[in-house]
C-alpha positions as a LaTeX table, in Angstrom:
\begin{tabular}{lrrr}
\hline
Residue & $x$ (\AA) & $y$ (\AA) & $z$ (\AA) \\
\hline
Unk1 & $-61.19$ & 28.28 & 6.24 \\
Unk2 & $-61.66$ & 24.19 & 5.03 \\
Unk3 & $-60.64$ & 24.92 & 1.82 \\
Unk4 & $-57.34$ & 27.25 & 3.40 \\
Unk5 & $-56.10$ & 24.44 & 5.74 \\
Unk6 & $-56.15$ & 21.72 & 3.67 \\
Unk7 & $-54.23$ & 24.01 & 0.70 \\
Unk8 & $-51.54$ & 24.46 & 4.19 \\
Unk9 & $-51.52$ & 20.55 & 4.48 \\
Unk10 & $-51.22$ & 19.93 & 0.87 \\
Unk11 & $-48.15$ & 22.51 & 0.75 \\
Unk12 & $-46.46$ & 21.39 & 3.82 \\
Unk13 & $-46.03$ & 17.85 & 2.41 \\
Unk14 & $-44.85$ & 19.26 & $-1.12$ \\
Unk15 & $-41.74$ & 21.10 & 1.35 \\
Unk16 & $-41.03$ & 18.14 & 3.20 \\
Unk17 & $-41.02$ & 16.10 & 0.28 \\
Unk18 & $-38.78$ & 18.06 & $-2.03$ \\
Unk19 & $-36.59$ & 18.62 & 1.38 \\
Unk20 & $-36.41$ & 15.09 & 1.38 \\
Unk21 & $-35.72$ & 14.69 & $-1.86$ \\
Unk22 & $-32.82$ & 17.31 & $-1.94$ \\
Unk23 & $-31.04$ & 15.27 & 1.62 \\
Unk24 & $-31.15$ & 12.10 & $-0.98$ \\
Unk25 & $-29.55$ & 14.03 & $-3.67$ \\
Unk26 & $-27.04$ & 15.81 & $-1.62$ \\
Unk27 & $-25.77$ & 12.60 & $-0.16$ \\
Unk28 & $-23.69$ & 10.75 & $-2.82$ \\
Unk29 & $-24.48$ & 6.84 & $-2.69$ \\
Unk30 & $-20.80$ & 6.13 & $-3.87$ \\
Unk31 & $-17.70$ & 6.76 & $-2.71$ \\
Unk32 & $-14.18$ & 6.07 & $-4.02$ \\
Unk33 & $-11.38$ & 3.49 & $-3.16$ \\
Unk34 & $-7.86$ & 3.92 & $-4.37$ \\
Unk35 & $-4.84$ & 0.53 & $-3.48$ \\
Unk36 & $-1.32$ & 1.51 & $-4.77$ \\
Unk37 & 1.45 & $-1.10$ & $-4.30$ \\
Unk38 & 4.79 & $-0.74$ & $-3.51$ \\
Unk39 & 7.57 & $-2.96$ & $-2.43$ \\
Unk40 & 10.59 & $-3.07$ & 0.29 \\
Unk41 & 14.24 & $-4.09$ & $-1.15$ \\
Unk42 & 15.51 & $-7.61$ & $-1.85$ \\
Unk43 & 18.19 & $-8.89$ & $-3.34$ \\
Unk44 & 17.44 & $-9.59$ & $-6.63$ \\
Unk45 & 17.77 & $-7.97$ & $-9.99$ \\
Unk46 & 13.88 & $-8.01$ & $-10.85$ \\
Unk47 & 11.12 & $-9.69$ & $-9.51$ \\
Unk48 & 7.60 & $-9.84$ & $-11.79$ \\
Unk49 & 4.71 & $-10.75$ & $-10.49$ \\
Unk50 & 1.40 & $-10.78$ & $-12.16$ \\
Unk51 & $-1.80$ & $-9.32$ & $-10.67$ \\
Unk52 & $-5.00$ & $-11.13$ & $-12.63$ \\
Unk53 & $-7.50$ & $-9.13$ & $-10.09$ \\
Unk54 & $-8.57$ & $-6.94$ & $-7.35$ \\
Unk55 & $-11.72$ & $-7.54$ & $-5.26$ \\
Unk56 & $-13.11$ & $-6.47$ & $-2.09$ \\
Unk57 & $-15.49$ & $-8.44$ & 0.01 \\
Unk58 & $-18.75$ & $-6.59$ & 1.39 \\
Unk59 & $-19.20$ & $-6.52$ & 5.51 \\
Unk60 & $-21.96$ & $-9.16$ & 6.39 \\
Unk61 & $-21.84$ & $-11.45$ & 3.51 \\
Unk62 & $-20.29$ & $-14.95$ & 3.70 \\
Unk63 & $-17.05$ & $-16.20$ & 2.67 \\
Unk64 & $-18.06$ & $-17.10$ & $-0.90$ \\
Unk65 & $-20.23$ & $-13.87$ & $-1.76$ \\
Unk66 & $-20.17$ & $-10.86$ & $-1.39$ \\
Unk67 & $-16.89$ & $-10.02$ & $-3.55$ \\
Unk68 & $-16.99$ & $-6.87$ & $-5.85$ \\
Unk69 & $-14.40$ & $-7.23$ & $-8.43$ \\
Unk70 & $-12.62$ & $-3.23$ & $-8.22$ \\
Unk71 & $-9.63$ & $-4.12$ & $-10.73$ \\
Unk72 & $-10.31$ & $-6.89$ & $-14.30$ \\
Unk73 & $-7.44$ & $-5.86$ & $-16.01$ \\
Unk74 & $-4.28$ & $-8.41$ & $-15.51$ \\
Unk75 & $-1.17$ & $-6.39$ & $-15.31$ \\
Unk76 & 2.56 & $-7.31$ & $-14.41$ \\
Unk77 & 4.68 & $-5.45$ & $-12.23$ \\
Unk78 & 8.37 & $-5.53$ & $-11.51$ \\
Unk79 & 8.42 & $-5.20$ & $-7.90$ \\
Unk80 & 12.02 & $-4.04$ & $-7.44$ \\
Unk81 & 11.12 & $-0.53$ & $-9.18$ \\
Unk82 & 8.24 & 0.49 & $-6.61$ \\
Unk83 & 10.78 & 1.93 & $-4.31$ \\
Unk84 & 11.70 & 5.54 & $-3.04$ \\
Unk85 & 8.06 & 7.06 & $-3.98$ \\
Unk86 & 7.17 & 5.33 & $-6.69$ \\
Unk87 & 4.34 & 3.13 & $-6.62$ \\
Unk88 & 1.67 & 1.33 & $-8.70$ \\
Unk89 & $-1.74$ & 2.46 & $-8.56$ \\
Unk90 & $-3.59$ & $-0.90$ & $-9.33$ \\
Unk91 & $-7.39$ & 0.10 & $-8.42$ \\
Unk92 & $-9.38$ & 3.27 & $-8.99$ \\
Unk93 & $-13.04$ & 2.95 & $-8.45$ \\
Unk94 & $-16.28$ & 3.93 & $-7.33$ \\
Unk95 & $-18.18$ & 1.60 & $-4.79$ \\
Unk96 & $-21.14$ & 1.90 & $-2.81$ \\
Unk97 & $-20.93$ & 3.52 & 0.66 \\
Unk98 & $-20.64$ & 0.65 & 3.40 \\
Unk99 & $-18.19$ & $-2.00$ & 5.32 \\
Unk100 & $-16.10$ & $-4.21$ & 3.53 \\
Unk101 & $-13.64$ & $-6.37$ & 5.13 \\
Unk102 & $-10.93$ & $-8.16$ & 3.00 \\
Unk103 & $-8.98$ & $-7.13$ & $-0.43$ \\
Unk104 & $-8.01$ & $-10.29$ & $-2.49$ \\
Unk105 & $-5.60$ & $-10.19$ & $-4.79$ \\
Unk106 & $-5.61$ & $-12.82$ & $-8.08$ \\
Unk107 & $-2.15$ & $-13.88$ & $-9.00$ \\
Unk108 & $-1.88$ & $-15.38$ & $-12.51$ \\
Unk109 & 0.92 & $-17.79$ & $-13.81$ \\
Unk110 & 3.45 & $-15.21$ & $-14.87$ \\
Unk111 & 6.08 & $-14.87$ & $-11.96$ \\
Unk112 & 9.30 & $-14.77$ & $-12.44$ \\
Unk113 & 12.40 & $-13.56$ & $-10.32$ \\
Unk114 & 15.35 & $-12.07$ & $-12.34$ \\
Unk115 & 19.27 & $-13.07$ & $-10.28$ \\
Unk116 & 22.40 & $-12.55$ & $-11.77$ \\
Unk117 & 20.86 & $-11.74$ & $-15.07$ \\
Unk118 & 19.24 & $-15.32$ & $-15.13$ \\
Unk119 & 15.19 & $-15.48$ & $-15.19$ \\
Unk120 & 13.85 & $-18.17$ & $-13.20$ \\
Unk121 & 9.90 & $-18.61$ & $-12.98$ \\
Unk122 & 8.27 & $-18.04$ & $-9.80$ \\
Unk123 & 5.49 & $-20.75$ & $-8.84$ \\
Unk124 & 2.66 & $-19.45$ & $-7.29$ \\
Unk125 & 1.78 & $-22.38$ & $-4.46$ \\
Unk126 & $-1.74$ & $-24.35$ & $-5.77$ \\
Unk127 & $-3.47$ & $-23.71$ & $-2.18$ \\
Unk128 & $-3.63$ & $-19.85$ & $-3.86$ \\
Unk129 & $-5.91$ & $-20.68$ & $-6.64$ \\
Unk130 & $-8.72$ & $-18.70$ & $-4.59$ \\
Unk131 & $-6.75$ & $-15.98$ & $-4.42$ \\
Unk132 & $-4.41$ & $-14.03$ & $-1.79$ \\
Unk133 & $-6.77$ & $-12.37$ & 0.68 \\
Unk134 & $-5.54$ & $-9.56$ & 2.76 \\
Unk135 & $-7.56$ & $-9.06$ & 6.35 \\
Unk136 & $-8.27$ & $-4.98$ & 6.03 \\
Unk137 & $-11.53$ & $-3.77$ & 7.17 \\
Unk138 & $-12.51$ & $-0.25$ & 5.74 \\
Unk139 & $-15.27$ & 1.38 & 5.07 \\
Unk140 & $-16.20$ & 3.88 & 2.57 \\
Unk141 & $-18.75$ & 7.12 & 2.40 \\
Unk142 & $-20.25$ & 8.57 & 0.14 \\
Unk143 & $-18.40$ & 11.32 & $-1.83$ \\
Unk144 & $-15.59$ & 10.64 & $-0.03$ \\
Unk145 & $-12.19$ & 8.76 & $-1.23$ \\
Unk146 & $-10.57$ & 5.96 & 0.64 \\
Unk147 & $-6.40$ & 5.13 & $-0.33$ \\
Unk148 & $-4.87$ & 1.78 & 0.73 \\
Unk149 & $-1.26$ & 1.13 & 0.05 \\
Unk150 & $-0.31$ & $-3.05$ & $-0.22$ \\
Unk151 & 3.75 & $-3.12$ & 0.79 \\
Unk152 & 4.68 & $-6.00$ & $-1.24$ \\
Unk153 & 7.83 & $-7.79$ & 0.34 \\
Unk154 & 9.51 & $-9.35$ & $-2.31$ \\
Unk155 & 12.57 & $-10.08$ & 0.12 \\
Unk156 & 10.52 & $-12.60$ & 2.06 \\
Unk157 & 7.69 & $-13.67$ & $-0.58$ \\
Unk158 & 10.55 & $-15.29$ & $-2.94$ \\
Unk159 & 11.64 & $-18.49$ & $-1.67$ \\
Unk160 & 14.19 & $-20.77$ & $-2.98$ \\
Unk161 & 13.22 & $-24.51$ & $-2.95$ \\
Unk162 & 16.11 & $-26.31$ & $-4.27$ \\
Unk163 & 17.55 & $-26.68$ & $-7.72$ \\
Unk164 & 17.28 & $-23.24$ & $-8.70$ \\
Unk165 & 14.02 & $-23.45$ & $-8.06$ \\
Unk166 & 11.52 & $-20.51$ & $-6.67$ \\
Unk167 & 8.17 & $-20.04$ & $-5.18$ \\
Unk168 & 6.17 & $-16.82$ & $-4.00$ \\
Unk169 & 4.53 & $-17.00$ & $-1.39$ \\
Unk170 & 3.69 & $-13.54$ & $-1.01$ \\
Unk171 & 3.70 & $-11.11$ & 2.01 \\
Unk172 & 1.85 & $-8.13$ & 2.26 \\
Unk173 & 1.24 & $-5.49$ & 4.35 \\
Unk174 & $-1.49$ & $-2.88$ & 4.39 \\
Unk175 & $-1.41$ & 0.57 & 5.25 \\
Unk176 & $-4.80$ & 3.41 & 4.85 \\
Unk177 & $-3.25$ & 6.86 & 4.02 \\
Unk178 & $-5.27$ & 8.25 & 6.92 \\
Unk179 & $-3.01$ & 7.07 & 9.75 \\
Unk180 & $-0.30$ & 6.74 & 7.91 \\
Unk181 & 3.07 & 9.55 & 6.73 \\
Unk182 & 5.85 & 9.43 & 5.06 \\
Unk183 & 9.44 & 9.58 & 5.94 \\
Unk184 & 12.67 & 10.99 & 3.52 \\
Unk185 & 16.08 & 11.54 & 3.94 \\
Unk186 & 19.61 & 11.90 & 1.81 \\
Unk187 & 22.41 & 10.06 & 3.52 \\
Unk188 & 26.01 & 10.24 & 2.18 \\
Unk189 & 28.55 & 10.09 & 0.83 \\
Unk190 & 27.16 & 8.38 & $-2.16$ \\
Unk191 & 30.00 & 5.01 & $-2.22$ \\
Unk192 & 28.81 & 4.06 & 1.44 \\
Unk193 & 25.74 & 2.76 & $-0.42$ \\
Unk194 & 23.72 & 3.13 & 2.43 \\
Unk195 & 20.48 & 0.37 & 3.36 \\
Unk196 & 18.09 & 2.41 & 5.65 \\
Unk197 & 16.26 & 0.24 & 8.23 \\
Unk198 & 13.34 & 2.11 & 10.24 \\
Unk199 & 11.49 & $-0.17$ & 13.05 \\
Unk200 & 9.08 & 0.56 & 15.47 \\
Unk201 & 7.52 & $-2.32$ & 17.27 \\
Unk202 & 6.86 & $-5.34$ & 15.15 \\
Unk203 & 7.34 & $-3.38$ & 12.27 \\
Unk204 & 10.27 & $-3.34$ & 10.00 \\
Unk205 & 10.65 & $-1.13$ & 6.72 \\
Unk206 & 13.53 & $-1.01$ & 4.67 \\
Unk207 & 15.04 & 1.21 & 1.72 \\
Unk208 & 18.30 & 1.78 & $-0.32$ \\
Unk209 & 19.50 & 5.28 & $-0.42$ \\
Unk210 & 19.81 & 6.40 & $-4.42$ \\
Unk211 & 22.86 & 5.70 & $-6.15$ \\
Unk212 & 22.61 & 9.11 & $-7.67$ \\
Unk213 & 21.95 & 11.31 & $-5.06$ \\
Unk214 & 21.85 & 9.17 & $-1.63$ \\
Unk215 & 18.03 & 9.77 & $-1.57$ \\
Unk216 & 15.75 & 7.35 & $-0.08$ \\
Unk217 & 11.95 & 7.63 & 1.05 \\
Unk218 & 9.28 & 5.27 & 2.67 \\
Unk219 & 6.21 & 7.19 & 0.95 \\
Unk220 & 3.81 & 5.36 & 3.72 \\
Unk221 & 4.78 & 4.76 & 6.65 \\
Unk222 & 2.66 & 4.32 & 10.19 \\
Unk223 & 2.45 & 7.27 & 12.36 \\
Unk224 & 4.28 & 7.12 & 15.65 \\
Unk225 & 8.07 & 7.28 & 16.86 \\
Unk226 & 10.59 & 5.02 & 15.27 \\
Unk227 & 13.98 & 4.61 & 14.83 \\
Unk228 & 16.01 & 4.59 & 12.11 \\
Unk229 & 19.51 & 2.67 & 10.87 \\
Unk230 & 21.67 & 4.16 & 8.13 \\
Unk231 & 24.15 & 1.44 & 7.73 \\
Unk232 & 26.52 & 1.53 & 4.68 \\
Unk233 & 27.16 & $-1.61$ & 2.54 \\
Unk234 & 30.21 & $-0.53$ & 1.08 \\
Unk235 & 33.66 & 1.22 & 2.26 \\
Unk236 & 34.80 & 1.72 & 6.02 \\
Unk237 & 31.65 & 3.92 & 7.93 \\
Unk238 & 30.05 & 3.93 & 11.27 \\
Unk239 & 26.27 & 3.33 & 11.43 \\
Unk240 & 23.89 & 6.18 & 12.14 \\
Unk241 & 21.30 & 5.37 & 14.41 \\
Unk242 & 18.23 & 8.15 & 14.52 \\
Unk243 & 16.34 & 7.48 & 17.36 \\
Unk244 & 12.56 & 9.04 & 18.70 \\
Unk245 & 11.79 & 9.79 & 15.20 \\
Unk246 & 8.33 & 10.50 & 14.90 \\
Unk247 & 6.25 & 10.54 & 11.56 \\
Unk248 & 2.53 & 12.47 & 11.96 \\
Unk249 & $-0.63$ & 10.64 & 10.09 \\
Unk250 & $-0.29$ & 12.78 & 6.51 \\
Unk251 & 2.54 & 14.41 & 6.41 \\
Unk252 & 6.13 & 13.42 & 5.31 \\
Unk253 & 8.86 & 13.97 & 7.81 \\
Unk254 & 12.12 & 15.31 & 5.89 \\
Unk255 & 15.53 & 13.81 & 8.17 \\
Unk256 & 17.88 & 16.27 & 5.64 \\
Unk257 & 21.07 & 14.67 & 5.09 \\
Unk258 & 22.81 & 12.12 & 7.34 \\
Unk259 & 26.52 & 11.58 & 6.72 \\
Unk260 & 27.93 & 8.71 & 8.13 \\
Unk261 & 31.35 & 8.95 & 9.52 \\
Unk262 & 34.46 & 7.06 & 8.45 \\
Unk263 & 35.52 & 4.50 & 10.74 \\
Unk264 & 38.50 & 4.86 & 13.62 \\
Unk265 & 41.51 & 3.16 & 12.55 \\
\hline
\end{tabular}
């Protein structure tokens, strides 16, 4: 009986060990982080920004330590091409599961703005040598994808300091895809060259209608109620204002075709 009891005890321990190992094996230690970048319209020909690296900061670590580089490949991006659904993929990286508090962009020196066909250097303030830090707490779950979009607002980031000197003071918004949706539509007629503004509380997003088909899109927009204004920048047309436009997380709201009406004489 003692031998049998001992055998059963050993067998039970073996099953518990196997079960524990099985549970560990089915819980991935890493998740995936994706970071995309888009831009709001600006009255320039081009805005070129060099991003040398991207890092994230682990929760609980001090401000100097705890940084993990998730993209060490430098790249130069023309912000004004990242509109109407187009984006640049900055990060697609495996990360240990856990909580993170910040994203840091290290900007390079090869930045420029093109105004009326003339290129000007964009100077980055010396105080940004430690990088541009964005407060955006997020959690990486094992085996799951967490996706963020950075909205690099070129219009508010580029400043003229005099003597045709330009300075880059980045203004960047962050939006997690789990709480965001999309908004699109078509603004006609084409000769109105429509400018679109979406407003919700303190948030304002802008876009231009495409000159070929009138389409516009906000690929990442916070879920909730928005007021959308379609305003002509050419021709004699009335503004069109849509109130109570509902955007649901992880869905794209289609406004259809909005035709601006001619101004009355």
